[in-house]
Structure formats: C-alpha cells, structure tokens
FITIFI-587700 format. One line per 3 residues: number of its first residue (from 1); for each residue x, y, z of N, C-alpha, C, O. Coordinates in steps of 0.2 Angstrom, whole numbers, plus 5000, padded with zeros to 4 digits. Atoms other than C-alpha are relative to their C-alpha. Example, Ala and Ser with C-alpha at 12.3 -4.5 7.8 and 13.67 -1.06 7.14 Angstrom:
// FITIFI-587700
1> 5004,4994,5000,5062,4978,5039,5004,5006,5000,5009,5005,5003  4996,4994,4999,5068,4995,5036,4996,5005,5003,4999,5011,5004
END
This chain:
// FITIFI-587700
1> 5001,4997,4993,4883,4855,4932,5007,5002,5003,5007,5006,5008  4993,4999,4997,4902,4855,4935,5002,5007,4999,5005,5010,5004  4998,4993,5001,4905,4872,4927,4997,5005,5005,5001,5009,5007
4> 5002,4995,4995,4893,4882,4938,5003,4999,5007,5004,5004,5010  4997,5001,4994,4900,4874,4953,5007,5002,5001,5009,5005,5006  4993,4997,5000,4918,4878,4948,4999,5008,5000,5003,5011,5004
7> 5001,4993,5000,4912,4896,4944,4998,5003,5007,5001,5008,5009  5003,4998,4993,4903,4897,4961,5006,5000,5005,5006,5005,5009  4995,5001,4996,4918,4891,4970,5006,5006,4999,5009,5008,5004
10> 4995,4995,5002,4930,4903,4961,4997,5007,5002,5001,5011,5005  5003,4994,4998,4918,4918,4964,5001,5001,5008,5002,5006,5011  4999,5000,4993,4918,4913,4983,5007,5001,5002,5008,5005,5007
13> 4993,4999,4999,4937,4912,4983,5002,5007,4999,5006,5009,5003  4998,4993,5002,4938,4929,4975,4996,5005,5004,4997,5011,5003  5004,4995,4997,4925,4937,4986,5004,5005,5005,5008,5003,5009
16> 4996,4995,4996,4932,4953,4994,4998,5000,5007,4992,4998,5009  5001,5000,4993,4933,4954,5013,4997,5007,5002,4999,5012,5000  5003,4994,4998,4922,4967,5021,5003,5003,5007,5002,5009,5009
19> 4997,4998,4994,4932,4968,5037,5008,4997,5000,5010,4994,4996  4993,5003,4999,4950,4965,5043,5000,4994,5004,4998,4995,5010  5001,5006,4996,4951,4947,5049,5005,5000,5005,5011,5003,5005
22> 4996,5002,4995,4958,4942,5065,5004,4994,4999,5001,4989,4998  4996,5006,5002,4972,4930,5063,5004,4998,5006,5004,5001,5011  4996,5003,4994,4984,4919,5074,5006,5005,5001,5009,5004,5006
25> 4995,4996,4999,4997,4932,5071,4998,5008,5002,5003,5012,5002  5002,4993,4998,4987,4948,5075,5002,5001,5007,5001,4998,5012  4998,4998,4994,4995,4957,5089,4995,5002,5005,4990,5005,5003
28> 5004,4998,4995,4987,4961,5106,5000,5007,5000,4994,5010,5002  4999,4993,5001,4993,4979,5104,5005,5002,4995,5008,4997,4992  4996,4998,5005,5003,4989,5093,5008,4999,5001,5012,5000,4996
31> 4993,5001,4998,5019,4985,5102,5002,4993,5002,5007,4991,5004  4999,5007,4998,5016,4966,5105,5003,4996,4994,5000,4993,4991  4997,5003,5005,5029,4960,5093,5002,4993,5002,5005,4991,5007
34> 4998,5007,4999,5032,4941,5091,5004,4998,4993,5003,5002,4988  4997,5002,5006,5043,4932,5079,4996,4999,4994,4997,5000,4988  5005,5001,5006,5028,4927,5068,4997,5006,4997,4998,5007,4991
37> 5003,4994,5003,5020,4943,5066,5005,5005,4998,5004,5009,4993  4994,4996,5003,5037,4952,5064,5001,4997,4993,5002,5002,4988  4998,5003,5007,5041,4940,5049,4994,5002,4995,4996,5004,4990
40> 5005,4999,5005,5024,4942,5041,4999,5008,4999,4998,5010,4993  4999,4993,5001,5025,4961,5044,5005,5002,4995,5003,5006,4990  4995,4998,5004,5041,4962,5035,4999,4998,4993,5000,5001,4988
43> 5001,5002,5006,5036,4951,5021,4994,5004,4996,4995,5006,4990  5005,4996,5003,5020,4961,5018,5002,5007,4998,5000,5009,4992  4997,4993,5002,5029,4978,5018,5005,4999,4994,5005,5004,4990
46> 4996,5001,5006,5042,4971,5006,4996,4999,4994,4998,5002,4989  5004,5001,5006,5029,4965,4994,4997,5006,4998,4996,5008,4992  5003,4993,5002,5020,4982,4995,5005,5004,4997,5003,5007,4991
49> 4995,4995,5003,5036,4991,4991,5002,4998,4993,5003,5002,4989  4998,5002,5007,5040,4980,4976,4994,5001,4995,4995,5003,4989  5006,4998,5004,5022,4982,4970,5000,5007,4998,4999,5009,4992
52> 5000,4992,5001,5024,5001,4971,5005,5001,4995,5004,5006,4990  4995,4999,5004,5040,5000,4962,4998,4998,4992,5001,5001,4988  5002,5002,5007,5032,4991,4947,4996,5005,4997,4997,5006,4991
55> 5004,4995,5003,5020,5005,4944,5005,5006,4998,5004,5009,4993  4995,4995,5002,5035,5017,4944,5003,4998,4994,5004,5002,4990  4997,5002,5006,5044,5007,4932,4996,4999,4994,4999,4998,4988
58> 5005,5001,5005,5029,5005,4921,5000,5006,4995,4999,5006,4989  5000,4993,5003,5031,5024,4916,4994,5002,4998,4993,5007,4994  5006,4998,5003,5013,5025,4913,4995,5003,5006,4989,5003,5006
61> 5003,4997,4994,5008,5032,4931,5001,4996,5006,5000,4990,5007  4999,5003,4993,5013,5029,4949,4994,5000,5004,4989,5003,5003  5005,5000,4995,5003,5026,4964,5001,5008,5003,5006,5010,5002
64> 5000,4992,4999,4998,5044,4971,5006,5002,5005,5009,5007,5003  4994,4998,4996,5012,5044,4985,5006,5000,4997,5011,5003,4998  4994,5001,5004,5025,5038,4973,5001,5006,4995,5006,5008,4993
67> 5000,4994,5005,5020,5053,4961,5004,5005,5004,5008,5009,5001  4997,4995,4996,5025,5064,4975,5007,4999,5002,5012,5003,5001  4993,5002,4998,5041,5054,4980,5004,5001,4994,5010,5004,4994
70> 4996,4999,5006,5047,5054,4962,5001,5007,4998,5006,5009,4996  4999,4993,5001,5043,5072,4960,5005,5004,5004,5009,5008,5002  4995,4997,4996,5053,5077,4975,5007,4998,4999,5012,5001,5000
73> 4994,5002,5001,5067,5066,4970,5004,5004,4994,5010,5004,4993  4997,4997,5006,5069,5076,4954,5003,5007,5002,5006,5010,4998  4998,4993,4998,5072,5092,4964,5005,5000,5007,5006,5005,5009
76> 4996,5001,4994,5083,5085,4978,5006,4995,4998,5005,4991,4993  4995,5005,5002,5099,5074,4979,4998,4993,5003,5002,4988,5002  5002,5006,4997,5088,5060,4987,4997,4995,4994,4994,4998,4989
79> 5003,5005,5004,5082,5044,4978,4993,5000,5001,4990,5003,5006  5007,5001,4999,5064,5039,4976,4999,4997,5007,4994,4998,5010  5001,5003,4994,5066,5027,4990,5001,5004,5006,4997,5004,5011
82> 4998,4995,4994,5074,5040,5002,4994,5005,5000,4993,5007,5006  5006,4995,5000,5060,5053,4997,4994,4997,5003,4990,5000,5006  5006,5003,4997,5047,5040,5001,5001,5000,5008,4996,5001,5011
85> 4999,5000,4992,5055,5038,5019,4999,5007,5003,4996,5008,5008  5001,4993,4997,5056,5057,5021,4993,5002,5000,4991,5005,5005  5007,4999,5000,5038,5059,5016,4996,4997,5005,4992,5000,5009
88> 5003,5004,4995,5033,5046,5028,5001,5003,5007,4997,5003,5011  4998,4997,4994,5042,5054,5042,4996,5007,5001,4994,5008,5006  5004,4994,4999,5034,5071,5038,4992,4999,5001,4989,5002,5005
91> 5007,5002,4999,5017,5063,5037,4999,4998,5008,4994,5000,5011  5000,5002,4993,5020,5055,5054,5000,5006,5005,4997,5005,5010  5000,4994,4996,5024,5072,5061,4993,5003,5001,4991,5006,5006
94> 5007,4997,5000,5006,5077,5056,4996,4997,5005,4990,4999,5007  5004,5004,4995,5000,5064,5068,4999,5004,5007,4995,5003,5011  5000,4997,4994,5005,5074,5083,4995,5004,5002,4992,5003,5008
97> 5006,4995,4998,4992,5088,5083,4993,4996,5000,4988,4998,5003  5006,5004,5001,4979,5074,5078,5000,4995,5006,4995,4991,5006  5001,5004,4994,4983,5064,5094,5000,4992,4998,4997,4988,5001
100> 4999,5007,5002,4987,5048,5084,5006,4997,5002,5011,5000,5003  4994,5004,4997,4999,5035,5091,5003,4995,4995,4999,4991,4993  4997,5005,5004,5011,5025,5081,5001,4994,5003,5001,4993,5009
103> 4999,5006,4997,5015,5007,5083,5007,4997,4997,5010,5001,4993  4994,5003,5003,5030,4995,5079,4999,5000,4992,5004,5001,4989  5001,5001,5007,5022,4992,5062,5001,5007,4996,5002,5007,4990
106> 5000,4993,5004,5021,5011,5058,5007,5002,4999,5009,5004,4993  4993,4998,5001,5040,5013,5060,5003,4995,4995,5007,4998,4991  4997,5005,5005,5044,4997,5050,4997,5002,4993,5001,5002,4988
109> 5003,4998,5006,5032,5004,5037,5004,5005,4996,5005,5005,4990  4996,4995,5002,5043,5019,5035,5006,4998,4996,5008,5000,4991  4993,5002,5002,5059,5010,5033,4999,4994,4994,5002,4995,4989
112> 5000,5006,5004,5054,4993,5024,4997,5002,4993,5000,5000,4988  5003,4999,5007,5043,5000,5010,5005,5004,4996,5005,5003,4990  4996,4995,5003,5055,5014,5006,5006,4996,4997,5008,4997,4991
115> 4994,5004,5002,5070,5001,5005,4998,4996,4994,5001,4995,4989  5002,5005,5005,5060,4989,4994,4997,5004,4993,4998,5001,4988  5002,4996,5006,5053,5003,4982,5007,5001,4997,5007,5001,4990
118> 4994,4998,5003,5071,5008,4979,5004,4993,4997,5007,4994,4992  4997,5007,5002,5077,4989,4977,4996,4999,4993,4999,4997,4988  5003,5001,5006,5063,4988,4964,5002,5004,4994,5003,5002,4988
121> 4998,4995,5005,5067,5004,4955,5007,4998,4997,5009,5000,4991  4993,5001,5002,5086,4999,4954,5000,4993,4996,5004,4993,4992  4999,5006,5003,5083,4981,4948,4995,4998,4995,4996,4994,4991
124> 5006,5002,5005,5066,4980,4938,5001,5004,4994,5001,5011,4995  4999,4996,5006,5069,4986,4920,4994,5005,4999,4988,5003,5000  5005,4995,5001,5060,5002,4917,4998,5000,4992,5002,4999,4988
127> 5003,5000,5007,5048,5002,4902,4998,5007,4997,4996,5011,5001  5002,4994,5003,5046,5016,4890,4996,4999,4994,4993,5004,4991  5005,5002,5005,5037,5007,4876,4997,4994,5002,4997,4991,5007
130> 5004,5007,4999,5026,4991,4874,4995,5001,5005,4996,4999,5011  5005,4998,4995,5010,4997,4882,4997,4994,5003,4995,4995,5009  5003,5006,4997,5004,4979,4885,5004,4998,5006,5001,4997,5011
133> 4995,5002,4995,5019,4975,4895,5000,5005,5006,5000,5003,5012  5001,4995,4995,5017,4992,4904,4994,4999,5005,4994,4999,5011  5006,5002,4996,4999,4987,4909,5001,4994,5004,4998,4994,5010
136> 4999,5006,4996,5005,4970,4915,5004,5002,5006,5002,5000,5012  4997,4998,4994,5017,4979,4927,4995,5003,5005,4996,5002,5011  5005,4996,4996,5003,4990,4933,4996,4995,5004,4994,4996,5010
139> 5005,5005,4997,4991,4975,4936,5004,4996,5005,5001,4995,5011  4997,5004,4995,5004,4965,4945,5002,5004,5006,5002,5002,5012  4999,4995,4994,5009,4980,4955,4995,5001,5005,4995,5001,5011
142> 5006,4999,4996,4992,4983,4961,4998,4994,5004,4996,4994,5010  5001,5006,4997,4990,4965,4965,5005,4999,5006,5003,4997,5011  4995,5001,4995,5006,4965,4975,4999,5005,5006,5000,5003,5012
145> 5001,4995,4994,5002,4981,4985,4994,4998,5004,4994,4998,5010  5006,5003,4996,4985,4973,4989,5002,4994,5004,5000,4994,5010  4998,5006,4996,4993,4957,4995,5005,5002,5006,5004,5000,5011
148> 4996,4997,4994,5006,4967,5005,4996,5003,5005,4998,5002,5011  5004,4997,4995,4993,4977,5013,4996,4995,5004,4995,4995,5010  5003,5006,4997,4983,4961,5017,5004,4997,5005,5001,4995,5011
151> 4995,5003,4995,4998,4954,5026,5001,5004,5006,5000,5003,5012  4998,4996,4994,5004,4969,5036,4995,5003,5004,4996,5004,5010  5005,4997,4996,4988,4976,5041,4997,4995,5005,4994,4997,5010
154> 5003,5005,4995,4982,4960,5049,5005,4998,5006,5003,4995,5011  4996,5001,4995,4997,4960,5060,4998,5004,5006,5000,5003,5012  5002,4996,4994,4989,4974,5071,5005,5004,5003,5004,5005,5009
157> 4995,4996,4997,5005,4983,5074,5000,5007,4999,5006,5010,4999  5001,4993,5002,4999,5000,5069,5000,5002,4993,5003,4998,4989  5001,4999,5007,4994,5008,5053,5006,5004,4997,5010,5006,5001
160> 4995,4996,5004,5006,5016,5040,4999,5007,5001,4993,5009,5003  5001,4992,4999,5009,5035,5041,4994,5002,4997,4990,5007,4999  5005,4997,5004,4997,5038,5027,4993,4998,5003,4988,5002,5003
163> 5006,5002,4997,4983,5027,5034,4998,5003,5007,4992,5005,5008  5001,4997,4994,4985,5034,5051,4998,5007,5000,4994,5010,5004  5003,4993,5001,4983,5052,5045,4993,5000,4998,4989,5004,5000
166> 5007,5000,5002,4967,5047,5036,4995,4999,5006,4990,5002,5007  5005,5002,4995,4959,5039,5051,5000,5005,5006,4995,5006,5009  5000,4995,4995,4965,5052,5063,4996,5007,4998,4993,5010,5002
169> 5004,4995,5003,4958,5066,5052,4992,4999,5001,4988,5003,5003  5007,5002,4999,4942,5056,5052,4997,5001,5007,4992,5003,5009  5002,4999,4993,4942,5055,5071,4999,5007,5003,4994,5008,5007
172> 5000,4993,4998,4946,5073,5074,4995,5004,4997,4992,5009,5000  5005,4995,5004,4934,5081,5061,4993,4997,4999,4989,5001,4998  5007,5003,5002,4920,5068,5058,4999,5000,4993,4994,4997,4990
175> 5000,5001,5007,4924,5069,5040,5000,4992,4998,5004,4989,5001  5000,5007,5002,4920,5052,5031,5007,4998,4998,5011,5002,4995  4993,5003,5002,4936,5041,5029,5001,5001,4993,5006,5002,4991
178> 4999,5000,5008,4933,5040,5010,5001,5007,4998,5005,5008,4994  4999,4993,5002,4932,5059,5009,5007,5002,5002,5010,5006,4999  4994,4998,4997,4947,5061,5020,5006,4997,4996,5011,5001,4994
181> 4995,5003,5004,4957,5049,5010,5001,5003,4993,5006,5004,4990  5000,4997,5007,4952,5056,4993,5003,5007,5001,5007,5009,4996  4997,4993,5000,4956,5074,4999,5008,5000,5001,5012,5004,4998
184> 4992,5001,4999,4974,5068,5005,5003,4998,4993,5008,5001,4991  4997,5003,5006,4977,5058,4989,5000,5006,4994,5005,5006,4990  5000,4994,5005,4971,5073,4977,5005,5005,5002,5009,5007,4997
187> 4995,4995,4998,4982,5085,4987,5007,4997,4998,5011,5001,4995  4994,5003,5002,4997,5073,4985,5001,5000,4993,5007,5001,4990  4999,5001,5007,4994,5070,4967,5001,5007,4996,5006,5008,4992
190> 4999,4993,5003,4993,5089,4963,5007,5002,5001,5011,5005,4997  4993,4997,4998,5009,5093,4972,5005,4995,4996,5010,4998,4994  4995,5005,5003,5018,5077,4965,5000,5002,4992,5006,5002,4990
193> 5000,4999,5007,5013,5081,4947,5003,5007,4999,5007,5008,4994  4997,4993,5001,5018,5100,4949,5008,4999,5001,5012,5003,4998  4993,5001,5000,5035,5093,4954,5003,4996,4995,5009,4995,4995
196> 4997,5004,5006,5037,5082,4939,4999,4992,5001,5001,4989,4997  5002,5007,4999,5030,5065,4946,4996,4997,4994,4992,5001,4991  5003,5003,5006,5023,5053,4933,4992,4998,5002,4991,4994,5007
199> 5007,5001,4999,5004,5054,4933,4997,4997,4993,4998,5000,4988  5003,5003,5006,4994,5043,4920,4995,4995,5001,4992,4994,5006  5005,5005,5000,4984,5028,4916,5001,4995,5006,4996,4993,5009
202> 4998,5004,4995,4993,5018,4929,4997,5003,5007,4995,4999,5011  5003,4997,4994,4988,5030,4943,4992,5000,5000,4990,4998,5005  5007,5000,5000,4970,5030,4937,4998,4992,5002,4993,4991,5006
205> 5002,5008,4999,4970,5010,4937,5001,4999,5008,4997,4995,5011  4999,5001,4993,4978,5011,4955,4994,5002,5004,4992,4999,5008  5006,4997,4996,4964,5022,4961,4994,4996,5000,4990,4996,5005
208> 5006,5003,5001,4951,5012,4954,5000,4993,5003,4995,4990,5005  4999,5007,4998,4957,4994,4959,5003,4999,5006,5003,4993,5008  4997,5001,4994,4967,4996,4974,4996,4997,5006,4998,4993,5010
211> 5005,5002,4994,4952,4995,4986,4998,4992,4999,4998,4989,5004  5002,5006,5002,4946,4979,4977,5006,4995,5002,5005,4989,5004  4994,5004,4999,4964,4972,4978,5001,4998,5007,5003,4992,5009
214> 4999,5001,4993,4966,4974,4996,4995,4996,5003,4996,4991,5007  5005,5004,4998,4949,4967,5000,5000,4993,4998,4999,4989,5002  5000,5007,5002,4951,4952,4990,5006,4996,5003,5006,4991,5005
217> 4995,5003,4997,4968,4949,4997,4999,4999,5008,5002,4994,5011  5002,5001,4993,4961,4951,5015,4996,4993,5000,4997,4990,5005  5004,5006,5000,4949,4937,5010,5005,4994,5000,5004,4989,5003
220> 4995,5005,5000,4964,4926,5005,5004,4999,5006,5005,4993,5008  4997,5000,4994,4973,4930,5021,4996,4997,5005,4998,4992,5009  5005,5003,4995,4958,4925,5031,4999,4993,4999,5000,4989,5004
223> 5001,5008,5002,4956,4908,5022,5007,4997,5002,5007,4991,5005  4994,5003,4998,4975,4905,5025,5001,4999,5007,5003,4994,5010  5000,5000,4993,4974,4910,5043,4996,4994,5003,4998,4991,5008
226> 5005,5005,4997,4959,4898,5046,5003,4993,4999,5002,4989,5003  4997,5006,5001,4968,4884,5038,5006,4998,5004,5007,4992,5005  4994,5001,4997,4984,4886,5047,4999,4999,5008,5004,4998,5011
229> 5001,5000,4993,4976,4886,5064,4999,4992,5002,4998,4991,5008
END
C-alpha cells in the first residue's frame, strides 16, 4: 500500500497550478516594492535568465525571443544580452498605443534577465556535440525558466514586456490570450530565424513544455508560501 501512497503524494506535489497564487510577498500594486518582494523578484529574474542561456548554449534551439536576440546580435555590434534588453525596450514601446502600464517588475525584467542571459552565455560551456547533454541543458533550462517565472510573477510588480504585450492585445482586440501569444511567438521566430538565430529541437521542447513548467513551479511556490506564513 505504500507505493500507491507515495505515488499519489508525488503526483499531488507535481500538480500544476491553475492560478497565480497570492503570497506573503505579493505586492499591493505594481510599484509597492518591499525588501522581500524585491529580493524574490531579482532571484526569479536571474534564474529565468540563466535558464534561457542554457537553451542558447545547448545549440539545438533557443527559446523564441532568444532566437530573435541571437539573430539580431549577428547583424549588430551588440551581444545577445544587450539585444535581449533592446528588444524588451522595443516591445515596451508597443504598450503605449495599447494603453498598458508598466510596473517596477517590468523595468527590472528588462535589465536583470538580459544581464543573466549574458552571464550564462559567457560562463556556461557551449555544446556542439553530445546530443544527450544538449537535451539535459534544454530540460534544465526549461525548468529554470519555469521556476524563475513562478517566483517573479507572484511578486505582482508588473508583467514582463512580452507578457504585457500579450495581455494588452487580448484586452484591446478580444483575441484569446493563447492565440495572441502564439501569433507573437510565431512572428518572433520567423524574424529571428531569418536573421540567423538558432531554431531546433530545443525550441520545440520549450514551446511544448514551458507552460507545464510554469504551472508546476507556481504550485511549488504556493506550497512554499503557505509553509512560510
């Protein structure tokens, strides 16, 4: 009887969250910064950036926006990290006609993720062979991006530029969020690939599993937040 109980507990522990949990560090508004939510925000964004860099260093396919950043870096004097920040600023500019408002977390998102993507690209060895290890990079990267998202999104300090673009398009046009996100991601992938960004198995795995990774990590964050109260 012990094995079914262990399996049931494991499945419950890994159960994806259907909502964004409210935690002890969730801000009252997008500019209500406290030492606690600021620290968690920075940790989450740093983990996100390192996870993204693992996909880049796997050489078998970047996350969609990193396909664009890498492609842009091949045609400019800027690094992948710098291109990530520039793209984020450009996306943020698209918020203006859509009447979306940034928060403190939005601005941190632009800087911190770009910095830690560049740190990862500079320090994590790039793989060109050994497909198994490349897959390990991708799997860990997807897990880290999910974990980072679970931390920073529960801070309630404003969405990242890309998420804000998705939600604002949804609000202004009535297009479903899933379709709005898909349209944005496909457009980014096409442009990034045309510029020479790496599109491959890792990209497909990211598209397939990032939603589950975020939802599962939100469940972990919810359990941790409840225990820490």
